[in-house]
Structure formats: C-alpha cells, structure tokens
C-alpha positions in Angstrom: 0.0 0.1 0.1 1.7 3.1 -1.1 0.8 6.6 -1.3 -2.2 7.2 -3.6 -1.7 10.1 -5.7 -4.4 12.5 -6.5 -4.7 14.7 -9.1 -6.4 18.0 -7.9 -6.9 20.7 -10.3 -6.8 24.4 -8.8 -10.5 25.1 -9.2 -11.2 21.6 -7.3 -8.8 22.8 -4.5 -10.2 26.1 -4.2 -13.8 24.9 -4.3 -12.7 22.3 -0.7 -12.2 25.9 0.7 -9.4 27.0 2.9 -10.4 26.9 6.8 -8.2 29.8 7.8 -10.3 31.9 5.4 -13.9 30.6 6.0 -16.2 32.8 7.5 -16.6 32.6 11.3 -19.8 30.4 12.2 -21.9 32.1 14.6 -22.4 30.4 18.1 -26.0 29.6 19.2 -27.3 32.9 20.5 -27.6 32.8 24.3 -30.2 34.8 25.6 -28.7 37.3 28.0 -31.8 39.6 28.4 -32.1 40.0 31.9 -35.7 40.6 31.4 -36.4 37.3 30.2 -37.4 34.9 33.3 -39.0 31.7 33.6 -41.9 33.5 35.5 -42.3 36.4 37.9 -44.9 36.4 40.3 -46.6 39.1 42.5 -47.8 37.7 45.9 -50.1 39.1 48.2 -49.2 38.0 51.8 -50.9 38.9 55.0 -49.8 36.0 57.4 -46.9 36.8 59.8 -47.0 40.3 59.3 -49.6 41.5 61.9 -52.5 41.5 59.7 -51.0 44.0 57.2 -50.6 43.2 53.5 -47.3 43.4 51.6 -46.6 42.6 48.1 -43.9 40.4 47.4 -42.3 39.9 43.8 -40.4 36.4 43.4 -38.9 35.1 40.4 -36.2 37.8 40.1 -33.4 35.2 41.7 -31.3 35.5 38.5 -31.0 39.2 38.7 -27.9 40.4 40.4 -28.2 42.0 43.8 -27.4 45.5 42.6 -30.1 45.2 39.8 -32.6 43.8 42.2 -31.9 46.5 44.9 -32.2 49.0 42.1 -35.7 47.7 41.1 -36.8 47.6 44.4 -36.3 51.2 45.1 -37.8 52.2 41.7 -41.0 50.0 42.6 -41.0 51.5 46.2 -40.7 55.2 45.0 -43.6 54.7 42.0 -45.7 53.1 44.6 -45.0 55.8 47.3 -44.6 53.1 50.0 -41.6 51.5 52.1 -40.2 48.0 51.6 -36.9 46.0 51.3 -35.1 43.5 49.2 -34.4 40.2 51.0 -33.3 36.6 50.0 -34.0 37.2 46.0 -37.4 38.7 46.7 -38.8 42.6 46.7 -41.2 43.2 49.4 -43.5 46.3 48.9 -45.7 47.3 51.8 -49.5 47.4 51.2 -51.4 45.6 48.3 -49.9 47.4 45.1 -50.1 44.5 43.0 -51.6 45.8 39.9 -49.5 48.9 40.0 -46.4 46.8 40.3 -47.5 44.6 37.3 -47.8 47.7 35.0 -44.3 48.9 36.2 -42.5 46.0 35.6 -44.3 46.0 32.1 -43.1 49.2 31.4 -39.6 48.2 32.3 -39.8 45.4 29.7 -40.2 42.3 32.0 -42.2 39.6 30.7 -44.3 36.7 32.0 -45.5 38.5 35.1 -48.8 37.0 37.0 -50.8 37.8 39.9 -50.4 35.2 42.7 -52.1 34.5 46.2 -54.5 36.7 48.2 
C-alpha cells in the first residue's frame, strides 16, 4: 500500500475551501436579556405580618443584587411606600399588585402574573 496520488485541479482545490479563510460560524445565541425570566409572580401576603398586607415579587433570583436593589427602590418610589429587598425577593408594603405589574411591564419584564390573596 503506497501513497495514492490524487490529481486535484486548482479549481477543485479552491472549491474545498481554506479553513483559515472560512467565515466565522455564529454560535448559538444565548439569551442574555435580563428581562426574560421563567416566571415572575407578584404575591399578596398577610400572614406573619400583624394582619398588614405586603406585595412580594418573586422569580427575580437570577437578577444581580445591585439590579434587584435598584428595581426595589424604583418600585417603592413609584408606589409611594416602604419596602425591602431580601433573599431574592422584593417586599413592597401594602396591596399594590396591579401597579407593580404595570411598572414591571413598562420596564420590559415579561411573564408576570398575580399570585396569592
């Protein structure tokens, strides 16, 4: 078994293509949009709070802490109430679910639903 000679013409060689000059293949685009979450739920909770209602926003755990705090601050100021950000949740004092959903939709978040109470 010896070397097998192949007679490639220049045109046939060019048709095979040069891998160094091949166009870059686009990688699968990864969705890095921070506003695409599986589900964002706005809960109403009265238990363990002395009978007072709070609105809890859950489902934003993937958001960085700095962005979560900024969103919490914006929601608190737009609703005109107090609140806090703990354990990946935003807590807004009072029953403001409809207003919160409207604000989140204006910010570009998707898949937001009411839950609880």
